[in-house]
N, CA, C and O of each residue as an XYZ file, in Angstrom:
248
protein
N    -187.463     52.146    -55.417
C    -186.425     52.368    -56.413
C    -185.642     53.636    -56.074
O    -184.424     53.691    -56.248
N    -186.361     54.660    -55.585
C    -185.672     55.884    -55.201
C    -184.724     55.647    -54.039
O    -183.642     56.232    -53.983
N    -185.134     54.777    -53.098
C    -184.263     54.503    -51.957
C    -183.008     53.771    -52.416
O    -181.928     53.992    -51.868
N    -183.140     52.899    -53.417
C    -181.969     52.190    -53.932
C    -180.979     53.156    -54.561
O    -179.767     52.996    -54.418
N    -181.497     54.151    -55.254
C    -180.617     55.145    -55.881
C    -179.915     55.970    -54.817
O    -178.722     56.250    -54.932
N    -180.659     56.367    -53.769
C    -180.054     57.177    -52.725
C    -179.039     56.368    -51.924
O    -178.069     56.931    -51.416
N    -179.244     55.070    -51.804
C    -178.267     54.232    -51.111
C    -177.049     53.978    -51.987
O    -175.937     53.825    -51.482
N    -177.257     53.932    -53.295
C    -176.168     53.567    -54.203
C    -175.244     54.750    -54.471
O    -174.023     54.589    -54.485
N    -175.818     55.948    -54.686
C    -174.991     57.084    -55.087
C    -174.012     57.549    -54.000
O    -172.862     57.833    -54.337
N    -174.394     57.643    -52.721
C    -173.393     58.057    -51.734
C    -172.269     57.038    -51.560
O    -171.157     57.400    -51.176
N    -172.552     55.771    -51.840
C    -171.508     54.758    -51.669
C    -170.477     54.859    -52.793
O    -169.287     54.655    -52.554
N    -170.913     55.170    -54.011
C    -169.993     55.198    -55.148
C    -169.342     56.568    -55.305
O    -168.279     56.690    -55.913
N    -169.982     57.596    -54.756
C    -169.474     58.948    -54.947
C    -168.116     59.188    -54.282
O    -167.223     59.706    -54.953
N    -167.900     58.841    -52.995
C    -166.597     59.114    -52.387
C    -165.451     58.397    -53.091
O    -164.351     58.940    -53.184
N    -165.692     57.185    -53.587
C    -164.620     56.468    -54.281
C    -164.215     57.205    -55.548
O    -163.025     57.400    -55.798
N    -165.192     57.615    -56.350
C    -164.865     58.308    -57.589
C    -164.199     59.652    -57.299
O    -163.266     60.052    -57.994
N    -164.687     60.348    -56.263
C    -164.101     61.646    -55.916
C    -162.657     61.462    -55.453
O    -161.780     62.240    -55.829
N    -162.411     60.440    -54.642
C    -161.049     60.226    -54.146
C    -160.121     59.836    -55.287
O    -158.979     60.293    -55.338
N    -160.601     58.989    -56.211
C    -159.751     58.598    -57.340
C    -159.481     59.805    -58.229
O    -158.364     59.981    -58.715
N    -160.506     60.645    -58.446
C    -160.304     61.849    -59.242
C    -159.303     62.786    -58.566
O    -158.457     63.379    -59.235
N    -159.398     62.920    -57.241
C    -158.486     63.815    -56.538
C    -157.058     63.284    -56.598
O    -156.113     64.062    -56.721
N    -156.893     61.956    -56.510
C    -155.553     61.375    -56.609
C    -154.976     61.619    -57.999
O    -153.815     62.004    -58.139
N    -155.795     61.394    -59.023
C    -155.330     61.628    -60.391
C    -155.005     63.102    -60.601
O    -154.002     63.438    -61.230
N    -155.856     63.981    -60.073
C    -155.630     65.414    -60.235
C    -154.368     65.857    -59.506
O    -153.600     66.664    -60.031
N    -154.148     65.339    -58.307
C    -152.960     65.741    -57.556
C    -151.685     65.265    -58.244
O    -150.694     65.994    -58.295
N    -151.710     64.029    -58.779
C    -150.524     63.537    -59.484
C    -150.286     64.343    -60.754
O    -149.143     64.633    -61.108
N    -151.370     64.704    -61.437
C    -151.230     65.526    -62.644
C    -150.679     66.903    -62.297
O    -149.835     67.438    -63.016
N    -151.154     67.473    -61.201
C    -150.680     68.798    -60.798
C    -149.203     68.737    -60.430
O    -148.437     69.636    -60.775
N    -148.799     67.667    -59.724
C    -147.393     67.542    -59.352
C    -146.513     67.418    -60.594
O    -145.495     68.100    -60.708
N    -146.911     66.537    -61.531
C    -146.116     66.361    -62.736
C    -146.092     67.632    -63.569
O    -145.035     68.037    -64.055
N    -147.246     68.265    -63.739
C    -147.312     69.461    -64.580
C    -146.560     70.617    -63.923
O    -145.983     71.445    -64.629
N    -146.552     70.696    -62.592
C    -145.831     71.774    -61.933
C    -144.326     71.580    -62.106
O    -143.597     72.554    -62.292
N    -143.854     70.335    -62.046
C    -142.429     70.084    -62.260
C    -142.047     70.385    -63.697
O    -140.899     70.734    -63.976
N    -143.003     70.252    -64.616
C    -142.731     70.586    -66.014
C    -142.995     72.055    -66.301
O    -142.334     72.653    -67.150
N    -143.959     72.641    -65.597
C    -144.370     74.011    -65.902
C    -143.402     75.046    -65.340
O    -143.242     76.115    -65.929
N    -142.755     74.753    -64.217
C    -141.881     75.747    -63.599
C    -140.736     76.152    -64.524
O    -140.532     77.350    -64.725
N    -139.972     75.205    -65.102
C    -138.919     75.633    -66.039
C    -139.489     76.354    -67.262
O    -138.868     77.278    -67.788
N    -140.663     75.932    -67.708
C    -141.283     76.573    -68.867
C    -141.660     78.015    -68.553
O    -141.452     78.908    -69.374
N    -142.210     78.241    -67.369
C    -142.581     79.599    -66.968
C    -141.336     80.470    -66.830
O    -141.330     81.624    -67.260
N    -140.279     79.914    -66.229
C    -139.026     80.666    -66.085
C    -138.453     81.006    -67.456
O    -137.986     82.121    -67.686
N    -138.496     80.033    -68.361
C    -137.987     80.249    -69.720
C    -138.792     81.327    -70.428
O    -138.229     82.202    -71.087
N    -140.127     81.261    -70.289
C    -140.970     82.262    -70.934
C    -140.733     83.651    -70.342
O    -140.743     84.647    -71.065
N    -140.521     83.713    -69.038
C    -140.243     85.006    -68.416
C    -138.919     85.568    -68.902
O    -138.815     86.764    -69.177
N    -137.900     84.710    -69.011
C    -136.610     85.175    -69.511
C    -136.720     85.656    -70.953
O    -136.167     86.696    -71.312
N    -137.443     84.888    -71.784
C    -137.596     85.280    -73.181
C    -138.371     86.585    -73.304
O    -138.038     87.429    -74.135
N    -139.403     86.755    -72.482
C    -140.197     87.994    -72.560
C    -139.359     89.195    -72.102
O    -139.471     90.281    -72.670
N    -138.529     89.001    -71.085
C    -137.680     90.106    -70.632
C    -136.636     90.434    -71.700
O    -136.318     91.601    -71.927
N    -136.100     89.385    -72.360
C    -135.159     89.622    -73.451
C    -135.827     90.390    -74.586
O    -135.266     91.349    -75.116
N    -137.029     89.958    -74.953
C    -137.754     90.650    -76.024
C    -138.056     92.085    -75.636
O    -137.984     92.989    -76.468
N    -138.392     92.293    -74.380
C    -138.696     93.645    -73.917
C    -137.452     94.526    -74.005
O    -137.529     95.664    -74.469
N    -136.311     94.007    -73.564
C    -135.090     94.800    -73.623
C    -134.688     95.072    -75.071
O    -134.268     96.181    -75.400
N    -134.815     94.059    -75.944
C    -134.489     94.264    -77.357
C    -135.410     95.302    -77.982
O    -134.959     96.161    -78.740
N    -136.701     95.226    -77.667
C    -137.651     96.174    -78.262
C    -137.383     97.586    -77.760
O    -137.507     98.541    -78.527
N    -137.016     97.739    -76.484
C    -136.715     99.082    -75.982
C    -135.439     99.607    -76.626
O    -135.358    100.788    -76.964
N    -134.436     98.738    -76.799
C    -133.208     99.164    -77.466
C    -133.491     99.582    -78.905
O    -133.004    100.613    -79.368
N    -134.286     98.770    -79.610
C    -134.653     99.094    -80.983
C    -135.430    100.408    -81.032
O    -135.215    101.231    -81.922
N    -136.326    100.598    -80.077
C    -137.122    101.815    -80.058
C    -136.228    103.039    -79.848
O    -136.404    104.064    -80.506
N    -135.261    102.921    -78.919
C    -134.384    104.058    -78.656
C    -133.410    104.284    -79.814
O    -133.000    105.416    -80.072
N    -133.042    103.204    -80.510
C    -132.151    103.355    -81.661
C    -132.892    103.991    -82.841
O    -132.328    104.807    -83.570
N    -134.157    103.610    -83.020
C    -134.926    104.110    -84.162
C    -135.556    105.464    -83.861
O    -135.931    106.196    -84.777
N    -135.673    105.796    -82.581
C    -136.306    107.076    -82.239
C    -135.399    108.227    -82.664
O    -134.183    108.164    -82.482
N    -135.974    109.247    -83.214
C    -135.169    110.398    -83.670
C    -134.647    111.235    -82.501
O    -133.958    112.232    -82.714
C-alpha cells in the first residue's frame, strides 16, 4: 500500500503544480496590469497629500 502511494503522489504532483503555476502566472499578469495604474494613482495622491500637508503646516506655523 505504501508503494502505491509513493507511485501515485509523484505522478499527480507535477500536474497540480503546473496547473497552479499557470493559474498563478495568469493571475499575476492580470493583477499587475491592474495594479500598476493603482500604484501610480496612490503615489500621486500621497505626493499631493504630502504637499498639501506641508503647505498647511507652513501656513499654520507661526
